[in-house]
C-alpha angles and dihedrals in degrees: 000000000000095000093049090048092052091050091050092049091050091049091050091047092051090046092052091045091052091046090050092051091051090047092051092048099044105013138060122329131176089262091051092054091049089048091050091051091050093046090058089060100045136062115242108243097193117112090241099055119132115294109286088214106095090200087072087059095047119119116247116232113280091356115133118248119251130219122239117238103234096186122322091340101126087114089061092050094049095051097041094048091050091053095041091057090058093090094201090054089045091054093048092053097043094049095043108124118206113253115264093234096049094112092051096060117109116251095248096057120107091238089073087065102034098044097050088049089051090053092050090047090053091052091047093049091048090055091048087054103044112010121126089210122101090229136003135218117250095185098124095051091043093051091056089052093047092049089054092048091052093048094049131058110293101294106161103127117110097237089052090048091054091050090048093048093052090046091054092047091048091051092048093051091043091060090052093044092053090051093049097045108042111182093008130092104269119237115220114203092201090058091046091051104044109018130080138167136241133192119229110208118182155124124253114192091333096316120111122224141177126200132175117213136179121233137186116177107018115219119222130186116231103189113100098013131101101202144011094264091059090049091052093047091052092046093051096050126059127176127345105346091187089071090060093066102031119118094224120065106249129201088232122105130218144134143202128212120216124185108235096173122023119200120234087243112046114193125190123196110210108211103218096161130086132175116250106214092193096054094031094229140092119267131198122245109226097184119136116258121179125209131181129241088227117042121192111206097189093106089061095045107038103069102181098049094039093053090053091048093046090054090049091049090049090052091047092050091052090051089045091055091054092049093048091051090052092048091050090058089056095045097042106038124172143064100243131077091272117066132184137188108278093228089058092048090054090046091052090049090051092050091050093049092048094051118109110274117243129206101205138062115257089243097050123100090028116140105250096167108154119236119255113290095021121124129216088244088072093058116099119249115269094250091058102055115182118245113258112260108194096197096050105030134055119280126268112264110266094238094058112098118242094221128060115267137174113278094217129007130154124222091247092051091048092049093050093044094048090050092052094045092047091050094045093047091050090050092049093049091049092048090049092050092047092050092047091048092049091049091049091049092051092048089049092047091051091048092051095041092105097033099097116106093250088066096045100067099103105058122181119188122211108251105171140003118201111206130202124198120190134031138315097278100038145011146113129288133206137157138231110209127185118233104209094190095054092032094227142106121253127201115221108197107164107280091357118086113176140164114264140173141230089253092058091045091052092049094052100033111040092063130222090093118094109318099301125110141147117272098175133032122195117198126181130206105263090206093060105070092171087080092072103017119121119239120253131207109254094217104040099025091225122138114258117233138168116354091355088074093060129089115243098264094051092042089057091047094052093044089054091051091047090052090053090051092046090051089052090052092046092052090049091049091048090051091050091046091054090050091048091049090053091049091050086067088065120122111267108234098230096046093048091053092050101041130063118249120261118260092211108128107257111166117211119238111252098229094172093242121096116226101215113225119223090198105139094176103153113260093225089060090052091049092047093055090042093054095041103041105017134250099294094051090048090049095053092042091052091046092052095045092048093047092049090052093049091045089057090052091050091053095050120101099228132175118254094259089065100048103165090195085075093046095056135011091218091064088053090049093049091051090053097042095241115191117273097246093055091052089050093048092050092049090050089058090056094052099049087113123165090227090063099057099172092048091048090051089048092051093047090057089059092065090076090069118072126200122187095210090060092054093048094051094045089050089052090052092049089053089051090053091046090051089050092051091049089050093044095052092042093052093044090054091044092054088049088052091242090138100162092053092042097053100071092050092050091047092055092041090056095046096046090045091050090055091050094048090051086068097047143330094256097048094086146014133281104301094201092056094052091044090053095053093041088054095045092047091051091051090050092049090049091051091048092051091047090052090053090050092051092058090071091214111137096229094044093046092050091048091051094049091045090055090049095049097043100038117011100039091044092050099048095080088054090060094044097047091077105060093184092070101082094175090061091052091050090049091053090051091049091052093049093046090052090062096036088058088073092064095084095044128095114246142155115289092244091054090047090053093049090049091049091052094046104043097069090060092050095046096046103114095196114139090208103125115239119225118260129201120252117297117268116273112260125224116231113249126188113238092251093050092046093051093047095048092043090051092051093050094048090049090052091052091050091050092048089055096228105130123170096278091057096237 
């Protein structure tokens, strides 16, 4: 009706307005777009930027290419990947030539928006086909879309984006079709692929009507239905369907929809959002909704048979209702508020009748002796006997039964009663079983109503499921897409493309589990294999793959991009080769131990930080060599003895609490095969002792000579010590349960350590161990912030959300950037689920508003690293103090049995 329509329009307008507000607050702004453009041109200088090693960003063989999230664009990735994997659609886009009159169009025409987007989409698809990169950047195509969204009326929701995308594609192909078929009716491949027709047959106030309408994405309501078939049935019938087939014209109104032309690609929008009038905002429906991997559309095409079957189902459901009501009377027997199964009632009656008869009242023979000083006048009258109180009155006589029993019953009465109760109970159980069996048969009959072959002639196979996790105004999107050639499901989650399974798809898509559910289903006609068939060379008959699938202009474009990427890898390899060549000049351990050190002047670099020597070579031995052989002989002897001692330490397999790299810089250098001259120079610094004047003078002369390698290696060692201090403080705070303070130290420890390990395995500490405690600390901080939020107190809530925004949300991209660490990904999901669990709970409006504003930031799956403030200031520890504290902490971790793998 008109009023209902107005209400619906107002609800939609409010919903879009709320979505727009959430998008403005947590999505893309003009400044964000400018920042994204700038970020593409600059190198991120933060310590947690993407891996500088391009080999980490190299595509694995036969693995699909991902799409980078360039700022709340997971919705773009999910839709585009679903369409790209429709090979017929992929071919149409790749082989789309720009219209000849494109340059002649005026600036204000829509073609100047749609056609550039089409060109960018072609380039993007070509990279998804032939790129050597693990993932590619869709920024240019996304920016065109965002500009259009900003210039139109608040259209940021994903369903609207999909509609808009198909409209643009339809317009772009329409221009080309009109050019190619002058004077003829143009044929648009986008319309042929995605659009179908349905017939609306109905009665309006007694008058029959028939209308044919075109549809693209078909909307379906979720609330109140258990599976997709029920949704479709409800969507195809409106009003009183009996009036449609009645002989007499009725005043009732109703209509049926019948598909007269199904598109090759059939897309259903699952409406999981409703408007909450109380809160004045849209809310997500998390109900479970099942859908099949193979959908037969016959019941919505074949009118005559379906109407007969619908009538049969209606009759069966009426019969089912009667049977369920009868069964309910058996299972909930009684006239009071409490009801019990009738079979159990009869069983209880039988047990009561069979109990041993008693001849006394349960309150008789109880010691009611009055306490001293009491009179009989104080005793209650016989008809108002006090309730037995076992802790204050005398005990029940031992011969009185604990359970109720008949006072008097004869054997004959008992025999007759037991016979009746046994018979009645048996009858009730048989009736209950018969009713349950009949109900099950009717359910089975309804389920199999459309299972005969005549109603399985229009098969549609599930191609893609687009999933949303979160709430109505915000969340994260990803897609499950079926690979027909490998016969498996794949999960497309921005840059991550991984193998999946039907079980995982069901868990994330049906709903009712966490806050994830499908919002769009894409089915394809199983009788039209061209939709997913690979293309073959017409001359050789071989299947085309990779760059061979591309037209010449796109092939050239992808080859150029691949060359850029190859050059980046070559430059990286050359840099690593130079570093390796420098390290090959390192002093071999065995030869250094056997040969005397060179006397060539090699001044140490004065780094400003003393490297404390643990050389405990007895002073009298130094003096003995000094007096007997002179200062230079004593110097070389001391150097050799000290180096031999440190070499032995470097070769020992020691536990983490005795890390000799911390005890002495030379051990660190030996582990990392530092060049010989740097080792000599460092040793010279240790032996500039005031008791060896001539040697000290000799060493001081060396300061006049500078060497860049010395400085580089000493800077690396300083970074190793800084990493150790970050780790030490972080672990100390973690053990003290000061998780918020600990987190930042562990974050920096992990990032610094990762940089060190990129240069060599002995440059840093155990990466797994740091990752474990960083992950555990983040989970503890998340739990602490959630507990503060649950208090509902304004100050506590703000503190909790501040912790989440400044620490947890900022740290999540650091855990997601390394896809190989599955435990980190699981931890991120756990943290998100912790907060999403509040969505279904009742709370104060101000808390609901704060949660609504915060959740989009938490659920954003972008791997763009957020900026952090400067690292915490580090205290200066002497080498001895650092080693002792580090040893104590590592020993505590060992005793607490929480190694890196979390066992």
